[in-house]
DSSP file (Angstrom, degrees, kcal/mol; ACC not computed):
  #  RESIDUE AA STRUCTURE BP1 BP2  ACC     N-H-->O    O-->H-N    N-H-->O    O-->H-N    TCO  KAPPA ALPHA  PHI   PSI    X-CA   Y-CA   Z-CA
    1    1 A M              0   0    0      0, 0.0     2,-0.8     0, 0.0    76,-0.1   0.000 360.0 360.0 360.0 119.2  -18.6  -19.3   -3.2
    2    2 A N  E     -a   77   0A   0     74,-0.6    76,-2.9     2,-0.0     2,-0.5  -0.858 360.0-174.4 -92.6 113.7  -15.4  -20.4   -4.8
    3    3 A L  E     -a   78   0A   0     -2,-0.8     2,-0.5    74,-0.2    76,-0.2  -0.937  13.4-169.9-117.1 129.2  -12.8  -20.4   -2.0
    4    4 A E  E     -a   79   0A   0     74,-2.8    76,-2.6    -2,-0.5     2,-0.6  -0.973   8.6-158.9-117.8 118.2   -9.2  -21.1   -2.5
    5    5 A V  E     -a   80   0A   0     -2,-0.5     2,-0.5    74,-0.2    76,-0.2  -0.875   8.9-168.5-101.1 121.2   -7.1  -21.5    0.7
    6    6 A I  E     -a   81   0A   0     74,-2.4    76,-3.1    -2,-0.6     2,-0.5  -0.933   6.4-155.0-112.8 128.1   -3.4  -20.9    0.2
    7    7 A Y  E     -a   82   0A   0     -2,-0.5    76,-0.1    74,-0.2     2,-0.1  -0.896  11.4-143.3-104.3 126.1   -0.9  -21.9    2.9
    8    8 A L     >  -     0   0    0     74,-2.2     4,-2.1    -2,-0.5     3,-0.4  -0.298  33.8 -95.2 -79.1 171.9    2.4  -20.0    3.0
    9    9 A K  H  > S+     0   0    0      1,-0.2     4,-2.0     2,-0.2     5,-0.1   0.848 122.7  55.8 -58.7 -39.1    5.6  -21.8    3.9
   10   10 A K  H  > S+     0   0    0     73,-0.2     4,-1.3     1,-0.2    -1,-0.2   0.884 109.3  46.5 -63.3 -39.7    5.4  -20.7    7.6
   11   11 A A  H  > S+     0   0    0     -3,-0.4     4,-1.7    71,-0.3    -2,-0.2   0.897 110.8  51.7 -70.6 -40.6    2.0  -22.3    8.0
   12   12 A D  H  X S+     0   0    0     -4,-2.1     4,-1.8     1,-0.2    -2,-0.2   0.861 106.0  56.1 -63.0 -34.6    3.1  -25.5    6.2
   13   13 A K  H  X S+     0   0    0     -4,-2.0     4,-1.4    -5,-0.2    -1,-0.2   0.873 103.4  54.5 -64.5 -37.3    6.1  -25.7    8.6
   14   14 A F  H  X S+     0   0    0     -4,-1.3     4,-2.2     1,-0.2     3,-0.2   0.917 107.5  50.3 -62.0 -43.3    3.7  -25.6   11.6
   15   15 A F  H  < S+     0   0    0     -4,-1.7    -1,-0.2     1,-0.2    -2,-0.2   0.865 109.3  50.9 -64.7 -35.9    1.7  -28.6   10.2
   16   16 A S  H  < S+     0   0    0     -4,-1.8    -1,-0.2     1,-0.2    -2,-0.2   0.798 116.7  39.9 -73.0 -26.8    4.9  -30.6    9.7
   17   17 A K  H  < S+     0   0    0     -4,-1.4     2,-0.4    -3,-0.2    -2,-0.2   0.763 115.7  48.5 -91.7 -27.4    6.1  -30.0   13.3
   18   18 A N     <  -     0   0    0     -4,-2.2    -1,-0.1    -5,-0.2     3,-0.1  -0.913  49.3-168.4-123.0 141.6    2.8  -30.3   15.2
   19   19 A N  S    S+     0   0    0     -2,-0.4     3,-0.1     1,-0.1    -1,-0.1   0.225  70.3  93.5-105.8  11.8    0.0  -32.9   15.2
   20   20 A I  S    S+     0   0    0      1,-0.2     2,-0.4     2,-0.0    -1,-0.1   0.903  93.2  28.4 -72.1 -41.9   -2.4  -30.8   17.2
   21   21 A L  S    S-     0   0    0     -3,-0.1    -1,-0.2    -6,-0.0     2,-0.2  -0.984  77.5-145.5-125.6 125.8   -4.2  -29.2   14.2
   22   22 A K     >  -     0   0    0     -2,-0.4     4,-2.1    -3,-0.1     5,-0.2  -0.517  23.8-118.4 -86.2 157.9   -4.4  -31.0   10.8
   23   23 A K  H  > S+     0   0    0      1,-0.2     4,-2.1     2,-0.2     5,-0.1   0.862 114.9  54.2 -63.8 -36.2   -4.3  -29.0    7.6
   24   24 A S  H  > S+     0   0    0      2,-0.2     4,-1.9     1,-0.2    -1,-0.2   0.882 108.0  49.8 -67.0 -37.0   -7.8  -30.2    6.7
   25   25 A D  H  > S+     0   0    0      2,-0.2     4,-2.1     1,-0.2    -2,-0.2   0.893 109.8  50.9 -67.0 -39.5   -9.2  -28.9   10.0
   26   26 A A  H  X S+     0   0    0     -4,-2.1     4,-2.4     2,-0.2    -2,-0.2   0.886 108.4  52.4 -64.5 -38.3   -7.5  -25.6    9.4
   27   27 A T  H  X S+     0   0    0     -4,-2.1     4,-2.3     2,-0.2    -1,-0.2   0.899 108.6  50.5 -64.2 -40.3   -9.1  -25.4    6.0
   28   28 A K  H  X S+     0   0    0     -4,-1.9     4,-2.3     2,-0.2    -2,-0.2   0.904 110.5  49.7 -63.1 -40.9  -12.5  -26.0    7.5
   29   29 A L  H  X S+     0   0    0     -4,-2.1     4,-2.2     2,-0.2    -2,-0.2   0.909 111.5  47.7 -64.8 -42.4  -12.0  -23.3   10.0
   30   30 A V  H  X S+     0   0    0     -4,-2.4     4,-2.2     2,-0.2    -1,-0.2   0.880 111.0  52.2 -66.6 -37.7  -10.9  -20.8    7.4
   31   31 A T  H  X S+     0   0    0     -4,-2.3     4,-2.0     2,-0.2    -2,-0.2   0.918 109.9  48.2 -63.4 -44.0  -13.9  -21.7    5.2
   32   32 A K  H  X S+     0   0    0     -4,-2.3     4,-2.0     1,-0.2    -2,-0.2   0.902 110.6  52.1 -62.1 -40.5  -16.3  -21.1    8.2
   33   33 A A  H  X S+     0   0    0     -4,-2.2     4,-2.3     1,-0.2    -2,-0.2   0.899 108.4  50.2 -64.3 -40.4  -14.6  -17.8    8.9
   34   34 A C  H  X S+     0   0    0     -4,-2.2     4,-2.8     2,-0.2     5,-0.4   0.875 108.9  52.0 -66.5 -36.4  -15.1  -16.7    5.2
   35   35 A K  H  X S+     0   0    0     -4,-2.0     4,-1.8     1,-0.2     6,-1.2   0.893 111.2  48.0 -63.9 -38.5  -18.8  -17.7    5.4
   36   36 A K  H  X S+     0   0    0     -4,-2.0     4,-0.6     4,-0.2    -2,-0.2   0.884 115.3  45.3 -68.9 -38.0  -19.1  -15.6    8.5
   37   37 A I  H  < S+     0   0    0     -4,-2.3    -2,-0.2    -5,-0.1    -3,-0.2   0.947 125.9  26.2 -70.6 -49.4  -17.3  -12.6    6.9
   38   38 A F  H  < S+     0   0    0     -4,-2.8    -3,-0.2     1,-0.1    -2,-0.2   0.853 132.5  30.9 -89.3 -36.5  -19.0  -12.6    3.5
   39   39 A F  H  < S-     0   0    0     -4,-1.8    -3,-0.2    -5,-0.4    -1,-0.1   0.429  93.0-130.8-105.2   0.2  -22.5  -14.1    4.2
   40   40 A K     <  +     0   0    0     -4,-0.6    -4,-0.2    -5,-0.3    -3,-0.1   0.817  43.8 172.7  54.4  34.3  -22.9  -13.0    7.8
   41   41 A E        -     0   0    0     -6,-1.2     2,-1.6    -9,-0.1    -1,-0.2  -0.440  41.9-114.9 -72.2 148.0  -23.9  -16.6    8.7
   42   42 A D        +     0   0    0     -2,-0.1     2,-0.4     2,-0.1    -1,-0.1  -0.641  54.7 158.9 -85.9  85.0  -24.3  -17.3   12.4
   43   43 A I        -     0   0    0     -2,-1.6     2,-1.5   -11,-0.1    -3,-0.0  -0.915  45.7-124.5-113.1 134.6  -21.4  -19.7   12.9
   44   44 A N        +     0   0    0     -2,-0.4     2,-0.3     2,-0.1    -2,-0.1  -0.616  61.7 127.9 -81.7  89.8  -19.8  -20.3   16.2
   45   45 A I        -     0   0    0     -2,-1.5     2,-1.2   -13,-0.1    -2,-0.1  -0.995  63.7-119.8-143.7 139.5  -16.2  -19.5   15.5
   46   46 A D  E     +B   61   0A   0     15,-0.5    15,-2.2    -2,-0.3     2,-0.4  -0.682  50.4 161.9 -83.9  97.5  -13.8  -17.2   17.4
   47   47 A L  E     +B   60   0A   0     -2,-1.2     2,-0.4    13,-0.2    13,-0.2  -0.937  13.7 175.9-123.1 138.0  -13.0  -14.7   14.7
   48   48 A K  E     -B   59   0A   0     11,-1.9    11,-2.8    -2,-0.4     2,-0.5  -0.996  27.9-132.3-144.7 136.3  -11.5  -11.2   15.0
   49   49 A K  E     -B   58   0A   0     -2,-0.4     9,-0.2     9,-0.2     6,-0.1  -0.764  35.7-129.4 -84.0 130.7  -10.3   -8.6   12.6
   50   50 A L        -     0   0    0      7,-2.3     2,-0.2    -2,-0.5     7,-0.1  -0.323  18.1-144.0 -82.2 164.2   -6.9   -7.3   13.6
   51   51 A K    >   +     0   0    0      5,-0.1     3,-1.1    -2,-0.1     2,-0.2  -0.693  55.5  23.2-120.9 171.6   -5.9   -3.7   14.1
   52   52 A G  G >  S-     0   0    0      1,-0.2     3,-1.4    -2,-0.2     4,-0.1  -0.485 126.3  -9.2  77.3-139.2   -2.8   -1.6   13.5
   53   53 A N  G 3  S+     0   0    0      1,-0.3    -1,-0.2    -2,-0.2     3,-0.2   0.574 139.0  54.8 -74.3  -6.8   -0.2   -2.8   11.0
   54   54 A L  G X  S+     0   0    0     -3,-1.1     3,-2.0     1,-0.1    -4,-0.3  -0.008  70.1 124.9-106.3  26.4   -2.0   -6.1   10.8
   55   55 A S  T <   +     0   0    0     -3,-1.4    -1,-0.1     1,-0.3    -2,-0.1   0.650  66.4  59.0 -67.5 -14.9   -5.4   -4.5    9.8
   56   56 A S  T 3  S+     0   0    0     -3,-0.2    15,-0.6    -5,-0.1    -1,-0.3   0.421  97.0  83.4 -90.4   3.7   -5.8   -6.5    6.6
   57   57 A F  E <   - C   0  70A   0     -3,-2.0    -7,-2.3    13,-0.2     2,-0.3  -0.711  61.8-150.3-109.1 155.9   -5.7   -9.8    8.6
   58   58 A Y  E     -BC  49  69A   0     11,-3.1    11,-2.2    -2,-0.3     2,-0.4  -0.871  12.5-144.6-115.9 155.8   -8.2  -11.9   10.5
   59   59 A R  E     -BC  48  68A   0    -11,-2.8   -11,-1.9    -2,-0.3     2,-0.5  -0.983   6.5-163.2-124.6 131.4   -7.4  -14.1   13.4
   60   60 A I  E     -BC  47  67A   0      7,-2.3     7,-2.4    -2,-0.4     2,-0.6  -0.953  11.2-151.2-108.9 130.4   -9.1  -17.4   14.3
   61   61 A R  E     +BC  46  66A   0    -15,-2.2   -15,-0.5    -2,-0.5     2,-0.4  -0.907  19.9 171.1-104.0 122.2   -8.6  -18.7   17.8
   62   62 A Y  E >   - C   0  65A   0      3,-2.9     3,-2.6    -2,-0.6     2,-0.2  -0.922  64.6 -59.1-132.3 105.2   -8.7  -22.5   18.1
   63   63 A K  T 3  S-     0   0    0     -2,-0.4    -1,-0.0     1,-0.3     0, 0.0  -0.420 119.0 -21.8  54.9-121.5   -7.7  -23.8   21.6
   64   64 A D  T 3  S+     0   0    0     -2,-0.2    24,-1.9    -3,-0.1     2,-0.4   0.267 122.1  95.0 -97.5  11.3   -4.2  -22.4   22.1
   65   65 A I  E <   -CD  62  87A   0     -3,-2.6    -3,-2.9    22,-0.2     2,-0.4  -0.829  57.3-158.0-108.0 140.8   -3.5  -22.0   18.4
   66   66 A R  E     -CD  61  86A   0     20,-2.8    20,-1.7    -2,-0.4     2,-0.5  -0.961   1.3-159.7-117.2 135.2   -4.0  -18.8   16.4
   67   67 A I  E     -CD  60  85A   0     -7,-2.4    -7,-2.3    -2,-0.4     2,-0.5  -0.964   6.6-163.3-114.6 117.9   -4.5  -18.8   12.6
   68   68 A L  E     +CD  59  84A   0     16,-2.7    15,-1.6    -2,-0.5    16,-1.3  -0.881  19.8 163.5-101.2 128.9   -3.7  -15.5   10.9
   69   69 A F  E     -CD  58  82A   0    -11,-2.2   -11,-3.1    -2,-0.5     2,-0.4  -0.981  28.5-143.6-145.6 158.2   -5.1  -15.1    7.4
   70   70 A E  E     -CD  57  81A   0     11,-2.0    11,-2.8    -2,-0.3     2,-0.5  -0.948  15.7-142.6-121.5 139.6   -5.8  -12.5    4.8
   71   71 A V  E     - D   0  80A   0    -15,-0.6     2,-0.6    -2,-0.4     9,-0.2  -0.905  11.1-170.5-109.0 125.6   -8.8  -12.5    2.4
   72   72 A K  E     - D   0  79A   0      7,-2.9     7,-2.7    -2,-0.5     2,-0.8  -0.966  12.5-156.6-113.1 116.5   -8.5  -11.2   -1.1
   73   73 A N  E     + D   0  78A   0     -2,-0.6     5,-0.2     5,-0.2     2,-0.2  -0.823  17.3 171.6-102.3 105.5  -11.9  -10.9   -2.8
   74   74 A D        -     0   0    0      3,-1.9    -2,-0.0    -2,-0.8     0, 0.0  -0.468  49.4 -97.7 -95.1 178.3  -11.9  -11.1   -6.5
   75   75 A E  S    S+     0   0    0     -2,-0.2     3,-0.1     1,-0.1    -1,-0.0   0.873 116.3  16.4 -67.7 -36.7  -15.1  -11.3   -8.5
   76   76 A I  S    S+     0   0    0      1,-0.2   -74,-0.6   -75,-0.1     2,-0.4   0.832 124.9  42.8-105.5 -42.7  -15.1  -15.1   -9.0
   77   77 A I  E     -a    2   0A   0    -76,-0.1    -3,-1.9   -74,-0.0     2,-0.6  -0.898  60.3-152.3-116.6 135.1  -12.6  -16.5   -6.5
   78   78 A I  E     -aD   3  73A   0    -76,-2.9   -74,-2.8    -2,-0.4     2,-0.6  -0.924  17.1-157.2-101.1 122.6  -12.1  -15.7   -2.9
   79   79 A Q  E     -aD   4  72A   0     -7,-2.7    -7,-2.9    -2,-0.6     2,-0.7  -0.891   8.4-167.5-103.9 124.4   -8.5  -16.3   -1.8
   80   80 A A  E     -aD   5  71A   0    -76,-2.6   -74,-2.4    -2,-0.6     2,-0.8  -0.943  10.2-161.6-108.0 110.9   -7.8  -16.9    1.9
   81   81 A I  E     -aD   6  70A   0    -11,-2.8   -11,-2.0    -2,-0.7     2,-0.8  -0.837   6.5-150.8 -99.4 111.1   -4.0  -16.7    2.4
   82   82 A V  E     +aD   7  69A   0    -76,-3.1   -74,-2.2    -2,-0.8   -71,-0.3  -0.724  19.4 175.8 -84.1 110.5   -3.0  -18.3    5.6
   83   83 A N  E     +     0   0A   0    -15,-1.6     2,-0.3    -2,-0.8   -72,-0.3   0.865  59.0   2.8 -85.3 -38.7    0.2  -16.5    6.6
   84   84 A D  E     - D   0  68A   0    -16,-1.3   -16,-2.7   -74,-0.1     2,-0.4  -0.998  47.2-173.0-154.8 143.4    1.0  -18.0   10.0
   85   85 A I  E     + D   0  67A   0     -2,-0.3     2,-0.3   -18,-0.2   -18,-0.2  -0.987  33.9 128.0-135.3 126.7   -0.2  -20.6   12.4
   86   86 A D  E     - D   0  66A   0    -20,-1.7   -20,-2.8    -2,-0.4     5,-0.1  -0.962  59.0 -68.1-163.5 175.9    1.4  -20.9   15.8
   87   87 A F  E >>  - D   0  65A   0     -2,-0.3     3,-1.5   -22,-0.2     4,-0.5  -0.376  54.5-103.7 -75.4 160.0    0.7  -21.0   19.5
   88   88 A R  T 34 S+     0   0    0    -24,-1.9     4,-0.4     1,-0.3     3,-0.4   0.729 114.1  58.9 -63.4 -26.0   -0.7  -17.9   21.2
   89   89 A G  T 34 S+     0   0    0      1,-0.2    -1,-0.3   -25,-0.2    -2,-0.0   0.736 117.2  28.2 -75.3 -21.5    2.5  -16.8   22.8
   90   90 A S  T <4 S+     0   0    0     -3,-1.5    -1,-0.2     2,-0.1    -2,-0.2   0.228  94.7  88.9-126.7  15.8    4.5  -16.5   19.7
   91   91 A I     <        0   0    0     -4,-0.5    -3,-0.1    -3,-0.4    -2,-0.1   0.881 360.0 360.0 -83.9 -39.2    2.1  -15.7   16.9
   92   92 A Y              0   0    0     -4,-0.4    -1,-0.2     0, 0.0    -2,-0.1   0.466 360.0 360.0 -88.5 360.0    2.0  -11.9   17.0
């Protein structure tokens, strides 16, 4: 699986302001989530597909932090685009 994790400006801003979650840890979480989505591996990660106008997004819950990302599946490369990372009260 070739996985490319892309962080948008909003997510990069979260990393620069907060030291709670490192970018490398977030990449590991997104990688685990993609393995769970595509390969149905039994990985212990709190992952949920969102509904409504955010139906193309997935949510990872890590402590009080939520990671919203969208998966674009091409034939060769899977792109996980991390749109937003923030605390649970202000993410949605």
